[in-house]
N, C-alpha and C positions, 0 to 999 in steps of 0.2 A: 504493500500500500504506500509505504514511504517513497519507494522508487518511482511509483506512478505519479505521486505528488510532485516529486523533484522534476520529473520529466515534463509534467504539465507546466510547472513554474518556469522552466527554461524554454519558454516559447520562442519561436523563431523570430528573430529581428531581420528586417529587410536589410540587405547589404547596401547601405546608402550613406551618404555624407550627412544626412539629417537625422537627429535623434528623435524627431517627432513621428517617424515612420513606423508606428505600431498600430495595427488595425484594431477596431473595436471587437471584431470577431475573435481575434487572438486573445484579447483580454477575457472574453466571456468563457474561454476554456479553462481558466484558472479556477480550481475548486475553492469553495467557500472556506473549507477547513484546511487552509494552507498551513504548513509547519513554519516555524521560525527560520529553518534552514532555507525553505523555498522563498520566503519573503526576503531574506538576505540576498539570495541569488538574483531575485528580480531587481532589487535596489542596485546591486553591483552591476548588473547588465545594463540598466538604464544609465547609470553614472558613466560606465565605460563607453557606451554609445555616444553620450554627450561629449566626452573628451575627444572621441575620434571624429565627431561631426563638426559642424560649423560652430566656432567659438561663441560663447556668450558675449554680450556687448562689452562688459568690463574686461574680460580676457582679451578680446579682440583689440580693444583700445590700448591695453598694456603692450601687446605684441607689436602693434603698429608704432606706438611711441618708441619702444626699444629699437626696432629696426630702423626707423627714420632717424632717430638720434645718432645711431651708429653711422649712417650714411652722411649725416651733416657734419659730425665731428671729424670723420675721416676724409672729408672734402670730396666724397663721391658725388654729392650734390653741391655744386659750386655756389658761392655767394652771388646773389642776383638772379639765380635760377627760379623759374616759376614752379610752384607746387600746386598740383591739381587734386582737389579732394575727390573728384569723380574717378580719376584714373587710379588713385590709391584704393578707393573703395572697391572698384572693379577687380583689381589685382588680388585683393584679399577675400573677395566674395562676400562683402558685408555692406551694410547701409552706410550713409555718410556720417551717421551719429558717432560711432567710435573713432572715425577718422578725424572728425572735428574736435573731439575730446583730446586726442593725441596732439593735434596741431595747436590747440590753445595752451597745452602744457609746455610745448616746445617754444611757443611764443613767450610765455612767462620766463623761460630760461634765456631768452634773447637769441635763440637760434633761428627763429622765423619772424617775419614781419607781416602783419595783416593790414591791408589797406582796403577799407570798404569801397566798393564800386570798382576797385582796380585789381585786386587779387592777393595771393599769398606768395611771398618771396623768401628765399634763403637770405638771412641777414648777412651783412658784411662784418668783418672782424673789427670791433671797436678798439682802435689804437689807444684811446685815452684810458680804457679800462684795464689794459694788459699789465702795466706796472703794479697797480694795486693788487691784482689777483696773484701775480708772481710773488710779491712781498708777503702776502698772507700765506701762500703755499710754502715759501721759504721758512717762515717762522714756525709753522706747524711741523714741517718735515725735519728741520734741524733738531727739534725736540724728539721726534721719533727715532732719528738716527742716534742721538745721544743715549736714549733709553735702550735701544737695541744693543748698543755696545756694552751697556751695563748688564744686560740680561741674556744675551744670546747663548744658546746651548750649541754644542758641537754639531748636532744634527741640523739645526737651523742654519748654521753657517754653511754647511754643505749644500743645503737647498739654494741659498743665495748664490753660491758658486755655480751651481747647475743652471740657474736662470741667466747669469752673466755669460755662461758659455753659449746658451741659446742666442744671446744677442750677437756674440762673435760669429756664430754660424749664419745668422740672418744677414749680417754685414757681408760675409764672404759670398753669400748667395744673392746679394743685392736685393734682398726682400725687405723693403721698408715697412710693409704692413706687419710682418712677423717681428721685426725689430721693435716697432712701436708697442705691439702686444706684450713682448717680453719686458720692455721698459716699464710698462704699467704694472706688471706682476712683480718686478723687482721692488718698486716703491711700495706697493701694497704689502708685500711680504715683510719689509722693514717695519711697517706699522704694526703688523701682526706679531713680529718678534718682540717689538717694544711692549706689547701687551695692550695696545690701544688701536685695534683695527677700525674702530669707529672714526678715528681721526682721518683715515683714508677716505671714508664716506663723505666727510665734510669737505675734504680737499677736492673730491670729484665734482662737488656742487660748485665750488669756486672757480675751478680751472677749465670750464667747458670751452671758453674762447681761447684760453692759453693752449689747449690741445690742438685747436685748429691752426693756430699760429705755429706751434711746434712742428706740425706736419709739413709746413712750408720750409722749415729750417733744415730738415733731414737731407734733402738733395744737395745742400750747399757743400762745397768741397771741404773735406776733412771734418765735417760736423759729427758724423756718426762715430768716427774714430775718437774724437774728443769726448763724446758722451761715454763711450766704453772706458776710456782712461779715467774719467771722473768717477764712474761707477766702481772701478777697481780701487780707487783711493778710498771711497766710502766703505767698501767691503773690507779692505785691509785694516782700516781702523776698527771696524766692528769686530772682526776676527781677533784683533789684538786687545779687545776690550778697552780701547782708548776712547772714552766717551767724548772728551773735548775734541780729539782729532776727528771723530765721526761727525760731530756737529759742524766743525769748520769745513770739512770736505763736502758735506751736503749744501752748506751755504754757498760755497764756491761754485758747485755744480748748478744750482738754480739761479745764481746771479748771472751766469752766462746767457740765460734767456733774455735778461734785460739788455744786455749788450748787443744782441742781434736784431732788435725790433726795427730800427731804422733801415738796416741793410735789407732785411726781409721785406719790408714795405716797399723799398725801391725796386726790388726784383719782381715783386708781385703786387703792383698797386691796385689792380682790379679786385683783389680779395679784401681790401680794407675800406673802412668807412672814412671817406674823405672829409667828413664834417668833424671827425674826432680831433 
């Protein structure tokens, strides 16, 4: 009897991308006296079908926001480029509502500009805002480097060495995207070793336009080699448990971003806000 109930409960779902594709007739076949096991099976099946089908609005909005933010920060979508709500909605198979939610959030972060009657555009990098963001980041990361030097375990130092080696490999392969990803992991790991991973979360909120600017510095002659050398200095100090040296090495590393602003703007003027 239990097997029959379980079989009835596991009614056939149509193989579809929509989780609403359950017929009334199929529901009618479920016995009134269903066991808890059968009820659990039904709930699990419905939940699984929802996850595999079209995402709910909140989930869709989060996914679109994350994907679009990555494209903006990596400069896959260039400053001044038009953003089409309709095209994004079509590509994700959703209505415009979750797209609009994602766009409003990105606008709040300063990555998109919304002009009524004109459209939505990728914002240009605000020159005036870069020094302040870099100084905030330098202050926070100098602290995490110092704490990491005080607290780093041998295994954590090995992890940092492995990340730095990935940067060397990315440089040899001339893969700037892989280099940038490893760079992010290096700094995030230092915050984790310091015991304050939340600091990196704060830094990510502050440095969004700095990241776009940094992407433009990587192709400059000798820039990646310099970053690797600066990371080596930071890691050497952490490995030696030299807290003061780690702090100084991080400050020197991030100050170099301030030095390159004018040069980078002159090379890529179309990426920057001329009003800044």
